[in-house]
N, C-alpha and C positions, 0 to 999 in steps of 0.2 A: 114640789108639785106646782105645776103651772096654775096661776090664778087666772083662769080664762075670762072671768067677769072683769077683772082689772084691765086685761088686754083689750077686750071688746069695748070697754068704756073709753080707753085711750084712742082706739080706732074710730069710735064714734066722734070724738072731739077732732081728730084729724080730718074726718069727712066733713064736719061742719066748717073747719078752717079752709078746706079745699073749695067749698061752695063760695065762701067769701073771696078767696083768692081768684076763683074763676071770674067773679064780678069785676075785681080789680084788674084782671088781665085784659079786659075790654078797652082799657085806656091806652092811648099811645104813650110813649116815653115822655113826650113833651107835656101831654095832659097830666100825667102823673106828677111830673116835676112842678107843675103850677099849683098843685093841691097838696100842701104839706101834710094834711090830715090823712089823705088816702095813701100818700107815700109812706108815712109813719106806720099806718095800719098794715101796709104791705110788708114792711120790715118785720114788724112784730109777729104777724101771722107766719111768715117764713120761719122765724125763730121758734115759734110754738110747735109747728109741725115737726121740725127736726128734733126738738127737745123731747116731744112725746114719743117719737120713734126710738130715740136713744133709751128712754125709760123702758119701752117694750123690749128692746134688744137686751138690756141689762137683766131684766126679769127672766127672759128666756134663757140667757146664758147662765145665770145663777142657778136656775132650776133644771137645766137640761145638760149642761156641759160638765164634764169631769175635768176641771182645771187643775193643773199641777201647782199652780201658784195662787195665792190669795190677792196678789197685786191687782188693783183695778185696771181695766182696759181703758185705753184712750177712746174717746167717742168714735173716732173713725174705725178703730179696731172692732168695736161692737158690731158694726155692719159687716165687717169681714168675717167675724167669728160665726155669723149666721150662715155663711157659705159652708163652713165645716159642719154645721148642724143640719145641713141640707134643707134650710128654710127656703132658699132661692138659689138660682144658678150663679156661678162665679161671675159671669160678665155683668149681670144685674147688680150683684153685691159690690163689685168694684166701682160701678157707676154711682150707685146711691151713696156709697161711703164718702164720696166727695162732698156731699151735703153737710157733713160734720164740719168741714172747713168753712162753709157758708155760715153755719150757726156760730162758730167761734169768732168769725169776723163781725157778725152782727152784735154779739155780746161784748167782745173785748176791744174791737177796733172801730167802734161806732163813729168816732170823730174822723176816721180816714176812709170811710166806705165810699166806693165809687158807685153812684146811683145807677149807672148802666149795668153793673154787675148784679145789683138787686133786681133790676127790671128783667134782665135776661134769665135770672134764676127762677122767675115766676113760671114760665112755660115748662122748664125742666122739672120743677117741683110738682107741678100739676100732673105731668105724665108719669114721673117716677113714683110718686107717693100713692097714686091710685093703684099701681102695680104692687107696691110695697104692702099696702093694706090687704090686697087679695092674697099675696103670698103668706102673710102672717095669719090671716083667718083660716086659710087652708091648712097651715101647719098646726094650729091649735085644735082644729077639728080632728086631725089625725092622732093627736097626743092627749 
């Protein structure tokens, strides 16, 4: 059974992170690079947003999908599995699934991160995750 309160709490945290990310998006690339604290905050917020979405995805999949295997899904796959569960359309799911790669880069390749990739990910994250939250809330209201 879906724990709707858990999902709504995670959505609330994503929304709070999106507010902060919106503030950080006002900086130019050059301004952000001059302020290591804001740049680091930007990286961490991006990581948190995607991580919380993966938590939500996994919760929905565990409770709603009839999986033939107990093997855990890769993070990217969790976004794609929500297409099968009709949480959101295929084109959206394929786009947002790419954010799992961003999360992995931020977590595992932090010494090799190209700051321009982080900066360009901000606007994508803002637009995609606002939609993601809407899709998830609509889905849990129906189930």
